FILOBA-541310 format. One record per residue: residue in three letters; residue number from 1; x, y, z of N, C-alpha, C, O in turn. Coordinates in nm, 3 decimals. Atoms other than C-alpha are relative to their C-alpha. Example, Ala and Ser with C-alpha at 12.3 -4.5 7.8 and 13.67 -1.06 7.14 Angstrom:
BEGIN
<r ALA, 1, <0.089, -0.119, 0.000>, <1.230, -0.450, 0.780>, <0.090, 0.120, 0.000>, <0.194, 0.118, 0.066>>,
<r SER, 2, <-0.082, -0.119, -0.006>, <1.367, -0.106, 0.714>, <-0.077, 0.109, 0.073>, <-0.026, 0.220, 0.090>>,
//
This chain:
BEGIN
<r MET, 1, <0.097, -0.082, -0.017>, <-0.010, -0.027, 0.006>, <0.125, 0.161, 0.005>, <0.238, 0.167, 0.054>>,
<r GLY, 2, <-0.055, -0.137, 0.007>, <0.104, 0.362, -0.055>, <-0.050, 0.107, 0.082>, <-0.172, 0.112, 0.064>>,
<r LEU, 3, <0.064, -0.092, -0.063>, <0.026, 0.647, 0.169>, <0.113, 0.113, -0.028>, <0.227, 0.118, 0.017>>,
<r ILE, 4, <-0.083, -0.097, 0.066>, <0.149, 0.959, -0.025>, <-0.082, 0.129, 0.049>, <-0.197, 0.160, 0.017>>,
<r GLY, 5, <0.080, -0.119, -0.051>, <0.082, 1.280, 0.168>, <-0.017, -0.017, 0.126>, <-0.112, -0.091, 0.152>>,
<r ASN, 6, <0.010, 0.035, -0.152>, <0.127, 1.280, 0.560>, <-0.076, 0.113, 0.073>, <-0.048, 0.141, 0.190>>,
<r GLY, 7, <0.066, -0.139, -0.038>, <-0.114, 1.596, 0.601>, <-0.111, -0.054, 0.104>, <-0.107, -0.160, 0.167>>,
<r ALA, 8, <0.109, 0.017, -0.075>, <-0.432, 1.624, 0.781>, <-0.083, -0.154, -0.016>, <-0.123, -0.227, 0.075>>,
<r ILE, 9, <0.077, 0.130, 0.046>, <-0.603, 1.318, 0.562>, <0.095, -0.101, -0.003>, <0.046, -0.212, 0.013>>,
<r GLY, 10, <-0.087, 0.113, -0.011>, <-0.283, 1.107, 0.553>, <0.042, -0.057, 0.134>, <0.076, -0.173, 0.155>>,
<r THR, 11, <-0.040, 0.062, -0.124>, <-0.211, 1.104, 0.912>, <-0.153, -0.077, 0.078>, <-0.151, -0.165, 0.165>>,
<r GLY, 12, <0.123, 0.052, -0.055>, <-0.588, 1.027, 0.995>, <-0.019, -0.148, -0.080>, <-0.081, -0.238, -0.025>>,
<r VAL, 13, <-0.014, 0.133, 0.057>, <-0.549, 0.734, 0.759>, <0.101, -0.100, 0.075>, <0.090, -0.222, 0.089>>,
<r ALA, 14, <-0.116, 0.105, -0.019>, <-0.233, 0.616, 0.895>, <-0.027, -0.050, 0.184>, <0.022, -0.142, 0.250>>,
<r LEU, 15, <0.036, 0.055, -0.154>, <-0.398, 0.625, 1.270>, <-0.096, -0.103, -0.012>, <-0.104, -0.184, 0.080>>,
<r ILE, 16, <0.100, 0.082, 0.027>, <-0.687, 0.428, 1.107>, <0.064, -0.146, -0.009>, <0.018, -0.239, 0.057>>,
<r LEU, 17, <-0.109, 0.121, 0.035>, <-0.424, 0.150, 0.990>, <0.056, -0.055, 0.097>, <0.072, -0.177, 0.107>>,
<r ALA, 18, <-0.082, 0.053, -0.133>, <-0.243, 0.147, 1.324>, <-0.094, -0.063, 0.077>, <-0.069, -0.164, 0.142>>,
<r GLU, 19, <0.105, 0.090, -0.079>, <-0.570, 0.058, 1.476>, <-0.074, -0.115, -0.063>, <-0.160, -0.176, 0.000>>,
<r LEU, 20, <0.052, 0.097, 0.063>, <-0.662, -0.185, 1.217>, <0.098, -0.127, 0.029>, <0.052, -0.241, 0.043>>,
<r ARG, 21, <-0.132, 0.091, -0.033>, <-0.302, -0.375, 1.287>, <-0.028, -0.141, -0.105>, <-0.028, -0.258, -0.068>>,
<r SER, 22, <0.023, 0.081, 0.121>, <-0.370, -0.556, 0.947>, <0.132, -0.083, -0.040>, <0.130, -0.202, -0.072>>,
<r GLY, 23, <-0.110, 0.045, 0.036>, <-0.005, -0.597, 0.879>, <0.064, 0.041, -0.160>, <0.014, 0.125, -0.235>>,
<r GLY, 24, <-0.044, -0.036, 0.157>, <0.186, -0.576, 0.543>, <0.085, 0.105, -0.015>, <0.132, 0.160, 0.085>>,
<r ARG, 25, <-0.107, -0.113, 0.050>, <0.404, -0.325, 0.375>, <-0.075, 0.123, -0.026>, <-0.182, 0.110, -0.085>>,
<r ILE, 26, <0.045, -0.104, 0.023>, <0.327, 0.035, 0.365>, <0.094, 0.108, -0.062>, <0.191, 0.126, 0.012>>,
<r VAL, 27, <-0.104, -0.089, 0.048>, <0.526, 0.293, 0.165>, <-0.070, 0.141, 0.015>, <-0.177, 0.175, -0.036>>,
<r VAL, 28, <0.033, -0.146, -0.020>, <0.502, 0.653, 0.279>, <0.095, 0.094, -0.055>, <0.213, 0.061, -0.067>>,
<r CYS, 29, <-0.071, -0.069, 0.072>, <0.615, 0.961, 0.109>, <-0.071, 0.147, 0.047>, <-0.191, 0.174, 0.046>>,
<r ASP, 30, <0.046, -0.153, -0.039>, <0.606, 1.346, 0.237>, <0.122, 0.050, 0.012>, <0.195, -0.010, 0.091>>,
<r PRO, 31, <-0.104, -0.078, -0.009>, <0.882, 1.577, 0.196>, <0.011, 0.106, 0.102>, <0.120, 0.163, 0.112>>,
<r GLU, 32, <0.029, -0.113, -0.080>, <0.764, 1.831, 0.458>, <0.035, -0.049, 0.143>, <0.056, -0.167, 0.171>>,
<r ARG, 33, <-0.048, 0.027, -0.132>, <0.852, 1.871, 0.831>, <-0.146, 0.021, 0.060>, <-0.240, 0.067, -0.004>>,
<r TYR, 34, <0.123, -0.039, -0.075>, <0.579, 1.889, 1.105>, <0.000, 0.118, 0.086>, <0.091, 0.122, 0.168>>,
<r GLY, 35, <-0.033, -0.157, -0.035>, <0.527, 2.265, 1.223>, <-0.118, 0.019, 0.103>, <-0.204, -0.067, 0.120>>,
<r PRO, 36, <0.113, -0.034, -0.094>, <0.299, 2.428, 1.481>, <-0.131, 0.039, -0.079>, <-0.237, 0.033, -0.017>>,
<r GLU, 37, <0.104, -0.029, 0.095>, <0.063, 2.533, 1.182>, <-0.078, -0.162, 0.003>, <-0.201, -0.169, -0.009>>,
<r ASN, 38, <0.081, 0.133, 0.024>, <-0.026, 2.136, 1.175>, <-0.068, -0.051, 0.125>, <-0.148, -0.145, 0.126>>,
<r ARG, 39, <0.058, 0.062, -0.148>, <-0.108, 2.100, 1.562>, <-0.146, -0.014, -0.015>, <-0.199, -0.120, 0.020>>,
<r GLY, 40, <0.131, 0.028, -0.002>, <-0.457, 2.154, 1.499>, <-0.080, -0.104, -0.076>, <-0.188, -0.156, -0.047>>,
<r THR, 41, <0.104, 0.085, 0.142>, <-0.568, 1.948, 1.184>, <0.070, -0.144, 0.005>, <0.000, -0.230, -0.048>>,
<r TYR, 42, <-0.054, 0.144, 0.002>, <-0.331, 1.617, 1.234>, <-0.050, -0.092, 0.098>, <-0.100, -0.056, 0.204>>,
<r SER, 43, <0.041, 0.095, -0.091>, <-0.409, 1.319, 1.388>, <0.119, -0.058, 0.094>, <0.103, -0.115, 0.202>>,
<r LEU, 44, <-0.130, 0.048, -0.037>, <-0.044, 1.239, 1.459>, <0.079, 0.116, 0.058>, <0.069, 0.209, -0.022>>,
<r GLY, 45, <-0.079, -0.096, -0.027>, <0.187, 1.486, 1.648>, <-0.074, 0.057, 0.097>, <-0.192, 0.026, 0.116>>,
<r GLY, 46, <0.072, -0.073, -0.065>, <0.124, 1.733, 1.901>, <0.114, 0.130, 0.060>, <0.206, 0.175, -0.009>>,
<r ASP, 47, <-0.130, -0.136, -0.004>, <0.339, 2.037, 2.090>, <0.118, -0.062, 0.009>, <0.207, 0.014, -0.031>>,
<r HIS, 48, <-0.143, 0.063, 0.013>, <0.639, 1.813, 2.120>, <0.073, 0.029, -0.133>, <0.169, 0.100, -0.163>>,
<r GLU, 49, <-0.015, -0.011, 0.163>, <0.637, 1.765, 1.752>, <0.006, 0.136, -0.062>, <0.103, 0.164, -0.132>>,
<r ALA, 50, <0.017, -0.140, 0.052>, <0.538, 2.122, 1.656>, <0.134, 0.060, 0.046>, <0.197, 0.116, -0.043>>,
<r ALA, 51, <-0.131, -0.057, -0.047>, <0.857, 2.237, 1.867>, <0.108, -0.050, -0.058>, <0.195, 0.032, -0.088>>,
<r THR, 52, <-0.101, 0.050, 0.037>, <1.093, 1.969, 1.737>, <-0.004, -0.023, -0.170>, <0.094, -0.041, -0.243>>,
<r ARG, 53, <0.003, -0.004, 0.158>, <0.981, 1.956, 1.380>, <0.039, -0.091, -0.073>, <0.092, -0.064, -0.181>>,
<r PRO, 54, <-0.034, 0.100, 0.093>, <1.032, 1.615, 1.264>, <-0.071, -0.002, -0.133>, <-0.180, 0.051, -0.157>>,
<r TYR, 55, <0.052, 0.018, 0.125>, <0.992, 1.521, 0.915>, <-0.165, -0.085, 0.050>, <-0.187, -0.144, 0.156>>,
<r LYS, 56, <0.117, 0.069, -0.033>, <0.605, 1.389, 0.870>, <0.018, -0.151, -0.029>, <-0.044, -0.240, 0.030>>,
<r VAL, 57, <0.006, 0.158, 0.022>, <0.704, 1.064, 0.727>, <0.026, -0.090, 0.120>, <-0.017, -0.205, 0.132>>,
<r ASP, 58, <-0.070, 0.070, -0.094>, <0.892, 0.987, 1.047>, <-0.118, -0.029, 0.113>, <-0.123, -0.133, 0.180>>,
<r LEU, 59, <0.127, 0.016, -0.102>, <0.564, 1.037, 1.270>, <-0.084, -0.116, -0.063>, <-0.140, -0.202, 0.003>>,
<r THR, 60, <0.099, 0.127, 0.027>, <0.381, 0.804, 1.049>, <0.068, -0.125, -0.019>, <0.004, -0.230, -0.019>>,
<r GLU, 61, <-0.088, 0.114, 0.020>, <0.668, 0.568, 0.994>, <-0.011, -0.090, 0.170>, <-0.025, -0.210, 0.192>>,
<r ASP, 62, <-0.004, 0.047, -0.155>, <0.672, 0.529, 1.397>, <-0.134, -0.041, 0.032>, <-0.135, -0.145, 0.099>>,
<r THR, 63, <0.147, 0.043, -0.031>, <0.294, 0.485, 1.438>, <-0.025, -0.122, -0.060>, <-0.083, -0.209, 0.003>>,
<r LEU, 64, <0.040, 0.113, 0.070>, <0.267, 0.233, 1.192>, <0.117, -0.093, 0.034>, <0.071, -0.197, 0.080>>,
<r THR, 65, <-0.075, 0.103, -0.035>, <0.569, 0.036, 1.256>, <-0.022, -0.061, 0.143>, <-0.005, -0.182, 0.152>>,
<r ALA, 66, <0.046, 0.045, -0.120>, <0.464, 0.001, 1.639>, <-0.118, -0.061, -0.008>, <-0.144, -0.134, 0.088>>,
<r ALA, 67, <0.122, 0.087, 0.040>, <0.125, -0.139, 1.484>, <0.057, -0.099, -0.063>, <-0.029, -0.183, -0.093>>,
<r GLY, 68, <-0.035, 0.132, 0.077>, <0.328, -0.401, 1.308>, <0.021, -0.009, -0.146>, <0.044, -0.114, -0.206>>,
<r TYR, 69, <-0.020, -0.019, 0.154>, <0.361, -0.278, 0.957>, <0.151, 0.014, -0.024>, <0.232, 0.048, 0.062>>,
<r ASP, 70, <-0.115, -0.003, 0.021>, <0.659, -0.297, 0.764>, <0.021, 0.140, -0.091>, <-0.014, 0.134, -0.208>>,
<r VAL, 71, <0.021, -0.127, 0.079>, <0.702, 0.067, 0.633>, <0.131, 0.052, -0.063>, <0.235, 0.055, 0.003>>,
<r ARG, 72, <-0.105, -0.042, 0.084>, <0.932, 0.199, 0.366>, <-0.023, 0.146, -0.024>, <-0.138, 0.183, -0.047>>,
<r GLU, 73, <0.024, -0.146, 0.055>, <0.979, 0.573, 0.290>, <0.076, 0.018, -0.127>, <0.193, -0.016, -0.146>>,
<r VAL, 74, <-0.039, -0.023, 0.128>, <1.014, 0.673, -0.049>, <0.109, 0.124, 0.018>, <0.066, 0.220, 0.082>>,
<r GLN, 75, <-0.101, -0.100, -0.018>, <1.339, 0.904, -0.055>, <-0.036, 0.119, -0.102>, <-0.021, 0.112, -0.224>>,
<r ALA, 76, <0.045, -0.107, 0.072>, <1.213, 1.229, -0.166>, <0.067, 0.126, 0.052>, <0.110, 0.119, 0.167>>,
<r ASN, 77, <-0.075, -0.109, -0.065>, <1.371, 1.598, -0.127>, <-0.065, 0.049, 0.109>, <-0.170, 0.113, 0.111>>,
<r ARG, 78, <0.074, -0.076, -0.150>, <1.302, 1.690, 0.225>, <0.033, 0.152, 0.001>, <0.140, 0.203, -0.035>>,
<r THR, 79, <-0.006, -0.141, -0.020>, <1.236, 2.044, 0.292>, <0.110, 0.067, 0.093>, <0.139, 0.002, 0.194>>,
<r ALA, 80, <-0.080, -0.065, -0.106>, <1.478, 2.273, 0.476>, <-0.047, 0.017, 0.106>, <-0.170, 0.010, 0.115>>,
<r GLU, 81, <0.073, -0.042, -0.128>, <1.434, 2.360, 0.822>, <-0.019, 0.154, 0.000>, <-0.076, 0.210, 0.094>>,
//
């Protein structure tokens, strides 16, 4: 499965998939970092992530890996800080 875009909709999908715990491989792709502007609309991340600004795919990967998925990241041009 591919999850392209880890924004408001993509993080919601990731959270649902994590709850399903179906297993399998998921490829994630998003070059942007999580920031304060994402705090109110994303299903993943919070105040800590808004301050530390991790890449969005890293939040998604952590969540899905913990739920038992084999997560692969598409190497894309990551945005600068």
